[in-house]
TORKOL-4160 file (C-alpha; in steps of 0.2 Angstrom, whole numbers, padded with zeros to 4 digits, m for minus):
409
<pt num="1" X="0689" Y="0056" Z="m0248"/>
<pt num="2" X="0703" Y="0065" Z="m0238"/>
<pt num="3" X="0698" Y="0082" Z="m0245"/>
<pt num="4" X="0682" Y="0091" Z="m0245"/>
<pt num="5" X="0673" Y="0090" Z="m0262"/>
<pt num="6" X="0672" Y="0108" Z="m0264"/>
<pt num="7" X="0686" Y="0120" Z="m0259"/>
<pt num="8" X="0684" Y="0139" Z="m0256"/>
<pt num="9" X="0694" Y="0146" Z="m0270"/>
<pt num="10" X="0701" Y="0162" Z="m0262"/>
<pt num="11" X="0710" Y="0153" Z="m0248"/>
<pt num="12" X="0718" Y="0142" Z="m0261"/>
<pt num="13" X="0724" Y="0157" Z="m0271"/>
<pt num="14" X="0731" Y="0164" Z="m0255"/>
<pt num="15" X="0740" Y="0148" Z="m0250"/>
<pt num="16" X="0747" Y="0147" Z="m0268"/>
<pt num="17" X="0754" Y="0164" Z="m0266"/>
<pt num="18" X="0762" Y="0160" Z="m0250"/>
<pt num="19" X="0770" Y="0144" Z="m0257"/>
<pt num="20" X="0777" Y="0154" Z="m0271"/>
<pt num="21" X="0786" Y="0166" Z="m0260"/>
<pt num="22" X="0797" Y="0152" Z="m0254"/>
<pt num="23" X="0804" Y="0143" Z="m0269"/>
<pt num="24" X="0821" Y="0137" Z="m0263"/>
<pt num="25" X="0823" Y="0118" Z="m0266"/>
<pt num="26" X="0830" Y="0107" Z="m0253"/>
<pt num="27" X="0848" Y="0102" Z="m0259"/>
<pt num="28" X="0851" Y="0084" Z="m0263"/>
<pt num="29" X="0864" Y="0078" Z="m0250"/>
<pt num="30" X="0866" Y="0060" Z="m0256"/>
<pt num="31" X="0882" Y="0052" Z="m0263"/>
<pt num="32" X="0876" Y="0053" Z="m0281"/>
<pt num="33" X="0875" Y="0072" Z="m0280"/>
<pt num="34" X="0891" Y="0075" Z="m0289"/>
<pt num="35" X="0898" Y="0090" Z="m0298"/>
<pt num="36" X="0889" Y="0083" Z="m0313"/>
<pt num="37" X="0872" Y="0085" Z="m0305"/>
<pt num="38" X="0861" Y="0099" Z="m0311"/>
<pt num="39" X="0858" Y="0112" Z="m0296"/>
<pt num="40" X="0843" Y="0122" Z="m0294"/>
<pt num="41" X="0846" Y="0137" Z="m0305"/>
<pt num="42" X="0830" Y="0146" Z="m0308"/>
<pt num="43" X="0830" Y="0156" Z="m0324"/>
<pt num="44" X="0821" Y="0173" Z="m0323"/>
<pt num="45" X="0805" Y="0173" Z="m0332"/>
<pt num="46" X="0806" Y="0183" Z="m0349"/>
<pt num="47" X="0803" Y="0202" Z="m0347"/>
<pt num="48" X="0789" Y="0200" Z="m0360"/>
<pt num="49" X="0780" Y="0184" Z="m0363"/>
<pt num="50" X="0778" Y="0177" Z="m0381"/>
<pt num="51" X="0760" Y="0172" Z="m0386"/>
<pt num="52" X="0755" Y="0160" Z="m0392"/>
<pt num="53" X="0770" Y="0152" Z="m0384"/>
<pt num="54" X="0765" Y="0135" Z="m0376"/>
<pt num="55" X="0772" Y="0121" Z="m0386"/>
<pt num="56" X="0769" Y="0129" Z="m0402"/>
<pt num="57" X="0772" Y="0147" Z="m0408"/>
<pt num="58" X="0764" Y="0158" Z="m0422"/>
<pt num="59" X="0779" Y="0156" Z="m0434"/>
<pt num="60" X="0778" Y="0137" Z="m0431"/>
<pt num="61" X="0759" Y="0138" Z="m0435"/>
<pt num="62" X="0762" Y="0148" Z="m0450"/>
<pt num="63" X="0774" Y="0135" Z="m0456"/>
<pt num="64" X="0762" Y="0121" Z="m0453"/>
<pt num="65" X="0748" Y="0131" Z="m0462"/>
<pt num="66" X="0759" Y="0134" Z="m0477"/>
<pt num="67" X="0764" Y="0116" Z="m0479"/>
<pt num="68" X="0747" Y="0109" Z="m0477"/>
<pt num="69" X="0740" Y="0121" Z="m0490"/>
<pt num="70" X="0753" Y="0116" Z="m0502"/>
<pt num="71" X="0749" Y="0098" Z="m0500"/>
<pt num="72" X="0767" Y="0094" Z="m0494"/>
<pt num="73" X="0771" Y="0078" Z="m0484"/>
<pt num="74" X="0771" Y="0073" Z="m0470"/>
<pt num="75" X="0761" Y="0088" Z="m0465"/>
<pt num="76" X="0746" Y="0085" Z="m0476"/>
<pt num="77" X="0744" Y="0067" Z="m0470"/>
<pt num="78" X="0746" Y="0072" Z="m0452"/>
<pt num="79" X="0732" Y="0086" Z="m0455"/>
<pt num="80" X="0720" Y="0074" Z="m0463"/>
<pt num="81" X="0723" Y="0062" Z="m0448"/>
<pt num="82" X="0719" Y="0076" Z="m0436"/>
<pt num="83" X="0704" Y="0082" Z="m0445"/>
<pt num="84" X="0697" Y="0064" Z="m0446"/>
<pt num="85" X="0698" Y="0062" Z="m0427"/>
<pt num="86" X="0684" Y="0064" Z="m0415"/>
<pt num="87" X="0694" Y="0078" Z="m0407"/>
<pt num="88" X="0691" Y="0089" Z="m0422"/>
<pt num="89" X="0672" Y="0086" Z="m0423"/>
<pt num="90" X="0661" Y="0102" Z="m0423"/>
<pt num="91" X="0647" Y="0092" Z="m0415"/>
<pt num="92" X="0657" Y="0088" Z="m0399"/>
<pt num="93" X="0648" Y="0091" Z="m0383"/>
<pt num="94" X="0659" Y="0095" Z="m0368"/>
<pt num="95" X="0656" Y="0085" Z="m0352"/>
<pt num="96" X="0662" Y="0096" Z="m0338"/>
<pt num="97" X="0661" Y="0090" Z="m0320"/>
<pt num="98" X="0663" Y="0100" Z="m0304"/>
<pt num="99" X="0674" Y="0086" Z="m0296"/>
<pt num="100" X="0685" Y="0075" Z="m0307"/>
<pt num="101" X="0689" Y="0059" Z="m0297"/>
<pt num="102" X="0703" Y="0048" Z="m0303"/>
<pt num="103" X="0710" Y="0033" Z="m0294"/>
<pt num="104" X="0726" Y="0023" Z="m0299"/>
<pt num="105" X="0725" Y="0019" Z="m0318"/>
<pt num="106" X="0709" Y="0029" Z="m0318"/>
<pt num="107" X="0699" Y="0018" Z="m0307"/>
<pt num="108" X="0688" Y="0026" Z="m0302"/>
<pt num="109" X="0686" Y="0036" Z="m0318"/>
<pt num="110" X="0673" Y="0049" Z="m0314"/>
<pt num="111" X="0676" Y="0062" Z="m0327"/>
<pt num="112" X="0695" Y="0058" Z="m0330"/>
<pt num="113" X="0694" Y="0053" Z="m0348"/>
<pt num="114" X="0681" Y="0066" Z="m0352"/>
<pt num="115" X="0692" Y="0080" Z="m0345"/>
<pt num="116" X="0708" Y="0074" Z="m0354"/>
<pt num="117" X="0699" Y="0072" Z="m0370"/>
<pt num="118" X="0690" Y="0088" Z="m0370"/>
<pt num="119" X="0706" Y="0097" Z="m0366"/>
<pt num="120" X="0714" Y="0088" Z="m0381"/>
<pt num="121" X="0699" Y="0092" Z="m0392"/>
<pt num="122" X="0701" Y="0111" Z="m0387"/>
<pt num="123" X="0719" Y="0110" Z="m0393"/>
<pt num="124" X="0714" Y="0100" Z="m0409"/>
<pt num="125" X="0701" Y="0113" Z="m0413"/>
<pt num="126" X="0713" Y="0127" Z="m0410"/>
<pt num="127" X="0725" Y="0120" Z="m0422"/>
<pt num="128" X="0711" Y="0117" Z="m0435"/>
<pt num="129" X="0706" Y="0135" Z="m0433"/>
<pt num="130" X="0723" Y="0142" Z="m0437"/>
<pt num="131" X="0726" Y="0131" Z="m0452"/>
<pt num="132" X="0709" Y="0133" Z="m0460"/>
<pt num="133" X="0704" Y="0150" Z="m0453"/>
<pt num="134" X="0687" Y="0143" Z="m0451"/>
<pt num="135" X="0679" Y="0152" Z="m0436"/>
<pt num="136" X="0668" Y="0137" Z="m0432"/>
<pt num="137" X="0683" Y="0128" Z="m0425"/>
<pt num="138" X="0688" Y="0142" Z="m0414"/>
<pt num="139" X="0670" Y="0144" Z="m0408"/>
<pt num="140" X="0669" Y="0126" Z="m0403"/>
<pt num="141" X="0686" Y="0126" Z="m0394"/>
<pt num="142" X="0679" Y="0141" Z="m0384"/>
<pt num="143" X="0663" Y="0132" Z="m0380"/>
<pt num="144" X="0673" Y="0118" Z="m0373"/>
<pt num="145" X="0685" Y="0129" Z="m0363"/>
<pt num="146" X="0670" Y="0140" Z="m0356"/>
<pt num="147" X="0660" Y="0124" Z="m0351"/>
<pt num="148" X="0675" Y="0118" Z="m0340"/>
<pt num="149" X="0680" Y="0134" Z="m0333"/>
<pt num="150" X="0662" Y="0137" Z="m0328"/>
<pt num="151" X="0660" Y="0120" Z="m0319"/>
<pt num="152" X="0676" Y="0112" Z="m0312"/>
<pt num="153" X="0681" Y="0115" Z="m0294"/>
<pt num="154" X="0692" Y="0101" Z="m0289"/>
<pt num="155" X="0702" Y="0085" Z="m0293"/>
<pt num="156" X="0702" Y="0071" Z="m0281"/>
<pt num="157" X="0708" Y="0053" Z="m0277"/>
<pt num="158" X="0726" Y="0046" Z="m0279"/>
<pt num="159" X="0729" Y="0051" Z="m0297"/>
<pt num="160" X="0723" Y="0069" Z="m0295"/>
<pt num="161" X="0740" Y="0076" Z="m0297"/>
<pt num="162" X="0744" Y="0067" Z="m0313"/>
<pt num="163" X="0726" Y="0070" Z="m0320"/>
<pt num="164" X="0728" Y="0088" Z="m0317"/>
<pt num="165" X="0745" Y="0088" Z="m0325"/>
<pt num="166" X="0739" Y="0080" Z="m0341"/>
<pt num="167" X="0723" Y="0090" Z="m0343"/>
<pt num="168" X="0733" Y="0106" Z="m0337"/>
<pt num="169" X="0746" Y="0103" Z="m0351"/>
<pt num="170" X="0733" Y="0103" Z="m0365"/>
<pt num="171" X="0722" Y="0118" Z="m0359"/>
<pt num="172" X="0735" Y="0132" Z="m0361"/>
<pt num="173" X="0740" Y="0126" Z="m0378"/>
<pt num="174" X="0722" Y="0128" Z="m0384"/>
<pt num="175" X="0719" Y="0144" Z="m0374"/>
<pt num="176" X="0735" Y="0152" Z="m0381"/>
<pt num="177" X="0731" Y="0149" Z="m0399"/>
<pt num="178" X="0713" Y="0155" Z="m0397"/>
<pt num="179" X="0717" Y="0170" Z="m0386"/>
<pt num="180" X="0731" Y="0177" Z="m0397"/>
<pt num="181" X="0725" Y="0173" Z="m0415"/>
<pt num="182" X="0706" Y="0174" Z="m0414"/>
<pt num="183" X="0696" Y="0189" Z="m0408"/>
<pt num="184" X="0680" Y="0181" Z="m0403"/>
<pt num="185" X="0684" Y="0174" Z="m0386"/>
<pt num="186" X="0676" Y="0186" Z="m0373"/>
<pt num="187" X="0686" Y="0194" Z="m0359"/>
<pt num="188" X="0674" Y="0186" Z="m0347"/>
<pt num="189" X="0678" Y="0169" Z="m0354"/>
<pt num="190" X="0697" Y="0172" Z="m0354"/>
<pt num="191" X="0697" Y="0179" Z="m0336"/>
<pt num="192" X="0687" Y="0164" Z="m0330"/>
<pt num="193" X="0698" Y="0152" Z="m0339"/>
<pt num="194" X="0713" Y="0160" Z="m0331"/>
<pt num="195" X="0705" Y="0159" Z="m0314"/>
<pt num="196" X="0701" Y="0140" Z="m0317"/>
<pt num="197" X="0720" Y="0137" Z="m0321"/>
<pt num="198" X="0726" Y="0147" Z="m0306"/>
<pt num="199" X="0713" Y="0140" Z="m0293"/>
<pt num="200" X="0709" Y="0123" Z="m0298"/>
<pt num="201" X="0725" Y="0117" Z="m0307"/>
<pt num="202" X="0740" Y="0125" Z="m0300"/>
<pt num="203" X="0738" Y="0121" Z="m0282"/>
<pt num="204" X="0738" Y="0102" Z="m0287"/>
<pt num="205" X="0754" Y="0103" Z="m0297"/>
<pt num="206" X="0765" Y="0117" Z="m0293"/>
<pt num="207" X="0774" Y="0108" Z="m0278"/>
<pt num="208" X="0778" Y="0094" Z="m0289"/>
<pt num="209" X="0779" Y="0076" Z="m0283"/>
<pt num="210" X="0796" Y="0069" Z="m0278"/>
<pt num="211" X="0791" Y="0052" Z="m0273"/>
<pt num="212" X="0781" Y="0045" Z="m0288"/>
<pt num="213" X="0789" Y="0039" Z="m0304"/>
<pt num="214" X="0797" Y="0053" Z="m0313"/>
<pt num="215" X="0784" Y="0055" Z="m0327"/>
<pt num="216" X="0772" Y="0063" Z="m0314"/>
<pt num="217" X="0783" Y="0077" Z="m0309"/>
<pt num="218" X="0789" Y="0081" Z="m0327"/>
<pt num="219" X="0771" Y="0082" Z="m0333"/>
<pt num="220" X="0766" Y="0093" Z="m0318"/>
<pt num="221" X="0780" Y="0105" Z="m0322"/>
<pt num="222" X="0775" Y="0105" Z="m0341"/>
<pt num="223" X="0757" Y="0110" Z="m0335"/>
<pt num="224" X="0763" Y="0123" Z="m0323"/>
<pt num="225" X="0775" Y="0131" Z="m0336"/>
<pt num="226" X="0761" Y="0132" Z="m0349"/>
<pt num="227" X="0749" Y="0139" Z="m0336"/>
<pt num="228" X="0762" Y="0152" Z="m0330"/>
<pt num="229" X="0764" Y="0158" Z="m0348"/>
<pt num="230" X="0745" Y="0160" Z="m0351"/>
<pt num="231" X="0744" Y="0169" Z="m0334"/>
<pt num="232" X="0760" Y="0178" Z="m0337"/>
<pt num="233" X="0765" Y="0173" Z="m0319"/>
<pt num="234" X="0784" Y="0175" Z="m0317"/>
<pt num="235" X="0784" Y="0166" Z="m0300"/>
<pt num="236" X="0776" Y="0150" Z="m0306"/>
<pt num="237" X="0786" Y="0151" Z="m0321"/>
<pt num="238" X="0803" Y="0152" Z="m0312"/>
<pt num="239" X="0797" Y="0138" Z="m0299"/>
<pt num="240" X="0792" Y="0126" Z="m0313"/>
<pt num="241" X="0809" Y="0129" Z="m0322"/>
<pt num="242" X="0819" Y="0126" Z="m0306"/>
<pt num="243" X="0809" Y="0110" Z="m0302"/>
<pt num="244" X="0811" Y="0104" Z="m0320"/>
<pt num="245" X="0830" Y="0106" Z="m0319"/>
<pt num="246" X="0831" Y="0097" Z="m0303"/>
<pt num="247" X="0820" Y="0082" Z="m0308"/>
<pt num="248" X="0828" Y="0079" Z="m0325"/>
<pt num="249" X="0844" Y="0070" Z="m0319"/>
<pt num="250" X="0833" Y="0059" Z="m0308"/>
<pt num="251" X="0824" Y="0053" Z="m0323"/>
<pt num="252" X="0837" Y="0052" Z="m0337"/>
<pt num="253" X="0855" Y="0046" Z="m0333"/>
<pt num="254" X="0872" Y="0051" Z="m0340"/>
<pt num="255" X="0887" Y="0042" Z="m0335"/>
<pt num="256" X="0895" Y="0059" Z="m0331"/>
<pt num="257" X="0883" Y="0060" Z="m0316"/>
<pt num="258" X="0893" Y="0047" Z="m0307"/>
<pt num="259" X="0892" Y="0028" Z="m0303"/>
<pt num="260" X="0873" Y="0029" Z="m0301"/>
<pt num="261" X="0859" Y="0042" Z="m0303"/>
<pt num="262" X="0854" Y="0054" Z="m0290"/>
<pt num="263" X="0837" Y="0053" Z="m0282"/>
<pt num="264" X="0824" Y="0067" Z="m0284"/>
<pt num="265" X="0829" Y="0083" Z="m0275"/>
<pt num="266" X="0822" Y="0083" Z="m0258"/>
<pt num="267" X="0819" Y="0064" Z="m0257"/>
<pt num="268" X="0827" Y="0051" Z="m0246"/>
<pt num="269" X="0832" Y="0041" Z="m0261"/>
<pt num="270" X="0851" Y="0042" Z="m0259"/>
<pt num="271" X="0860" Y="0025" Z="m0257"/>
<pt num="272" X="0863" Y="0014" Z="m0272"/>
<pt num="273" X="0851" Y="0001" Z="m0265"/>
<pt num="274" X="0837" Y="0014" Z="m0264"/>
<pt num="275" X="0841" Y="0020" Z="m0282"/>
<pt num="276" X="0841" Y="0003" Z="m0289"/>
<pt num="277" X="0824" Y="0000" Z="m0281"/>
<pt num="278" X="0817" Y="0016" Z="m0287"/>
<pt num="279" X="0824" Y="0012" Z="m0305"/>
<pt num="280" X="0814" Y="m0004" Z="m0305"/>
<pt num="281" X="0828" Y="m0015" Z="m0301"/>
<pt num="282" X="0840" Y="m0009" Z="m0314"/>
<pt num="283" X="0858" Y="m0009" Z="m0307"/>
<pt num="284" X="0868" Y="m0006" Z="m0322"/>
<pt num="285" X="0867" Y="0012" Z="m0328"/>
<pt num="286" X="0871" Y="0018" Z="m0345"/>
<pt num="287" X="0869" Y="0034" Z="m0355"/>
<pt num="288" X="0850" Y="0038" Z="m0359"/>
<pt num="289" X="0843" Y="0025" Z="m0346"/>
<pt num="290" X="0827" Y="0032" Z="m0339"/>
<pt num="291" X="0821" Y="0029" Z="m0321"/>
<pt num="292" X="0806" Y="0020" Z="m0329"/>
<pt num="293" X="0814" Y="0010" Z="m0343"/>
<pt num="294" X="0813" Y="m0006" Z="m0333"/>
<pt num="295" X="0795" Y="m0002" Z="m0328"/>
<pt num="296" X="0789" Y="0000" Z="m0346"/>
<pt num="297" X="0792" Y="0011" Z="m0361"/>
<pt num="298" X="0775" Y="0019" Z="m0361"/>
<pt num="299" X="0778" Y="0028" Z="m0345"/>
<pt num="300" X="0796" Y="0032" Z="m0350"/>
<pt num="301" X="0788" Y="0040" Z="m0366"/>
<pt num="302" X="0777" Y="0051" Z="m0355"/>
<pt num="303" X="0792" Y="0058" Z="m0346"/>
<pt num="304" X="0802" Y="0061" Z="m0362"/>
<pt num="305" X="0787" Y="0069" Z="m0370"/>
<pt num="306" X="0785" Y="0081" Z="m0355"/>
<pt num="307" X="0804" Y="0085" Z="m0356"/>
<pt num="308" X="0803" Y="0090" Z="m0374"/>
<pt num="309" X="0787" Y="0100" Z="m0371"/>
<pt num="310" X="0795" Y="0110" Z="m0357"/>
<pt num="311" X="0810" Y="0113" Z="m0368"/>
<pt num="312" X="0800" Y="0119" Z="m0383"/>
<pt num="313" X="0789" Y="0131" Z="m0372"/>
<pt num="314" X="0805" Y="0138" Z="m0364"/>
<pt num="315" X="0813" Y="0141" Z="m0382"/>
<pt num="316" X="0797" Y="0151" Z="m0387"/>
<pt num="317" X="0799" Y="0162" Z="m0372"/>
<pt num="318" X="0817" Y="0166" Z="m0377"/>
<pt num="319" X="0826" Y="0154" Z="m0365"/>
<pt num="320" X="0833" Y="0139" Z="m0375"/>
<pt num="321" X="0837" Y="0125" Z="m0363"/>
<pt num="322" X="0841" Y="0112" Z="m0377"/>
<pt num="323" X="0860" Y="0115" Z="m0375"/>
<pt num="324" X="0859" Y="0111" Z="m0357"/>
<pt num="325" X="0848" Y="0095" Z="m0359"/>
<pt num="326" X="0853" Y="0089" Z="m0376"/>
<pt num="327" X="0864" Y="0075" Z="m0371"/>
<pt num="328" X="0852" Y="0067" Z="m0359"/>
<pt num="329" X="0838" Y="0069" Z="m0371"/>
<pt num="330" X="0847" Y="0062" Z="m0387"/>
<pt num="331" X="0854" Y="0047" Z="m0377"/>
<pt num="332" X="0837" Y="0043" Z="m0370"/>
<pt num="333" X="0829" Y="0044" Z="m0387"/>
<pt num="334" X="0842" Y="0034" Z="m0395"/>
<pt num="335" X="0843" Y="0020" Z="m0382"/>
<pt num="336" X="0824" Y="0018" Z="m0382"/>
<pt num="337" X="0822" Y="0020" Z="m0401"/>
<pt num="338" X="0834" Y="0005" Z="m0405"/>
<pt num="339" X="0824" Y="m0007" Z="m0394"/>
<pt num="340" X="0807" Y="m0001" Z="m0401"/>
<pt num="341" X="0815" Y="m0004" Z="m0418"/>
<pt num="342" X="0819" Y="m0022" Z="m0413"/>
<pt num="343" X="0837" Y="m0023" Z="m0407"/>
<pt num="344" X="0841" Y="m0038" Z="m0396"/>
<pt num="345" X="0840" Y="m0033" Z="m0377"/>
<pt num="346" X="0855" Y="m0038" Z="m0367"/>
<pt num="347" X="0853" Y="m0047" Z="m0351"/>
<pt num="348" X="0861" Y="m0032" Z="m0341"/>
<pt num="349" X="0846" Y="m0021" Z="m0346"/>
<pt num="350" X="0830" Y="m0025" Z="m0336"/>
<pt num="351" X="0835" Y="m0043" Z="m0335"/>
<pt num="352" X="0834" Y="m0045" Z="m0354"/>
<pt num="353" X="0815" Y="m0041" Z="m0355"/>
<pt num="354" X="0807" Y="m0024" Z="m0360"/>
<pt num="355" X="0789" Y="m0019" Z="m0361"/>
<pt num="356" X="0789" Y="m0008" Z="m0377"/>
<pt num="357" X="0777" Y="0005" Z="m0382"/>
<pt num="358" X="0786" Y="0022" Z="m0382"/>
<pt num="359" X="0771" Y="0031" Z="m0391"/>
<pt num="360" X="0770" Y="0046" Z="m0402"/>
<pt num="361" X="0783" Y="0056" Z="m0392"/>
<pt num="362" X="0799" Y="0058" Z="m0402"/>
<pt num="363" X="0794" Y="0071" Z="m0415"/>
<pt num="364" X="0797" Y="0087" Z="m0405"/>
<pt num="365" X="0814" Y="0082" Z="m0398"/>
<pt num="366" X="0820" Y="0075" Z="m0414"/>
<pt num="367" X="0816" Y="0091" Z="m0423"/>
<pt num="368" X="0824" Y="0101" Z="m0410"/>
<pt num="369" X="0840" Y="0091" Z="m0408"/>
<pt num="370" X="0843" Y="0084" Z="m0426"/>
<pt num="371" X="0835" Y="0096" Z="m0438"/>
<pt num="372" X="0838" Y="0113" Z="m0428"/>
<pt num="373" X="0854" Y="0108" Z="m0419"/>
<pt num="374" X="0862" Y="0096" Z="m0431"/>
<pt num="375" X="0864" Y="0081" Z="m0420"/>
<pt num="376" X="0865" Y="0064" Z="m0429"/>
<pt num="377" X="0851" Y="0053" Z="m0422"/>
<pt num="378" X="0850" Y="0039" Z="m0434"/>
<pt num="379" X="0839" Y="0027" Z="m0424"/>
<pt num="380" X="0828" Y="0041" Z="m0417"/>
<pt num="381" X="0825" Y="0046" Z="m0435"/>
<pt num="382" X="0821" Y="0029" Z="m0441"/>
<pt num="383" X="0808" Y="0027" Z="m0427"/>
<pt num="384" X="0801" Y="0044" Z="m0429"/>
<pt num="385" X="0798" Y="0042" Z="m0448"/>
<pt num="386" X="0791" Y="0024" Z="m0445"/>
<pt num="387" X="0778" Y="0031" Z="m0434"/>
<pt num="388" X="0772" Y="0046" Z="m0445"/>
<pt num="389" X="0760" Y="0053" Z="m0444"/>
<pt num="390" X="0761" Y="0053" Z="m0425"/>
<pt num="391" X="0744" Y="0054" Z="m0418"/>
<pt num="392" X="0738" Y="0056" Z="m0400"/>
<pt num="393" X="0741" Y="0046" Z="m0384"/>
<pt num="394" X="0723" Y="0052" Z="m0378"/>
<pt num="395" X="0731" Y="0059" Z="m0363"/>
<pt num="396" X="0742" Y="0075" Z="m0367"/>
<pt num="397" X="0751" Y="0071" Z="m0383"/>
<pt num="398" X="0743" Y="0075" Z="m0400"/>
<pt num="399" X="0748" Y="0079" Z="m0418"/>
<pt num="400" X="0766" Y="0082" Z="m0416"/>
<pt num="401" X="0771" Y="0077" Z="m0434"/>
<pt num="402" X="0759" Y="0090" Z="m0440"/>
<pt num="403" X="0766" Y="0104" Z="m0428"/>
<pt num="404" X="0784" Y="0099" Z="m0427"/>
<pt num="405" X="0790" Y="0088" Z="m0441"/>
<pt num="406" X="0804" Y="0098" Z="m0450"/>
<pt num="407" X="0798" Y="0114" Z="m0442"/>
<pt num="408" X="0812" Y="0126" Z="m0443"/>
<pt num="409" X="0804" Y="0139" Z="m0431"/>
């Protein structure tokens, strides 16, 4: 490995503080950087953070509990699906490791699946606690979070940033619910968990990753934002928002951007030829196209999901970014939904051949844009309703029909 297996945590924290002291992004100087490109505009973190406020809020959770207890659909079916999963098991034994080693496509897989699924289990159990008010679920979530915070010290190998992002997206969701709605998590456990997020997770993700496919950096910013809310760290929060805004136009295209998309801010991807290569050979650009559409819909879905999660967390913190991003997001959902639903693929799109499999990722954005903002999204609605109840992708997405279907909050 290129890194030592065990890092001294204090120097990492010091280095992170120095990094956050210089948050200005490198401006994109390529020809695609038109007036339509989104600049680095870092919104100030809220003066007071809202808790729980990572992906789900207390009003949202109260709505879900009322709907489940009333036996209303689709929430009851989604709840039953969640409670029937292994992630809700009260007999689950966490499997923490000091070093989680993840290569490309999790090869090698030394703790990668265990970490992601324990994080998802903690989130699942936190939801189960809130809906049932059965303290056994809260205590099991705490057991899992305490086990990992007492053990993990590093992520290594080529997929370390993505692995850290995926697990780091789920942990704060669970921790926020338990910390702020259940009184049984000790201050020692809470503080150690926060130290884990700051010293093991943040250094791997806070800088982003401008050269990999866009789903990486978007997931990294989702995790960084969630961690920032849990830690109430305004510097990390502002940095995550700025990098998210920079990355979004390099992942979802609008014709108003210009003749072709921009490359990631700070990258050397500037010319049309470089962009076509980066966009997996696609040279015809249309509203809603993703940088990974012609790779496959699975990875495209990861990016769309992370975008909606960031937007939802920001809204809970009093900073509604949906008006800024809604055109990119609605066109992206509509474009990909129609092909998931079986529309013929034109030869101008990815050579006429698509690898489908968007995944259970439409519920959050559909609720935000269609139900709350009143935007007609016929094909996205058809796909969303066909996939209900949306389950989990076993990485960082879970139970979003339960948490977000028709949720007005």
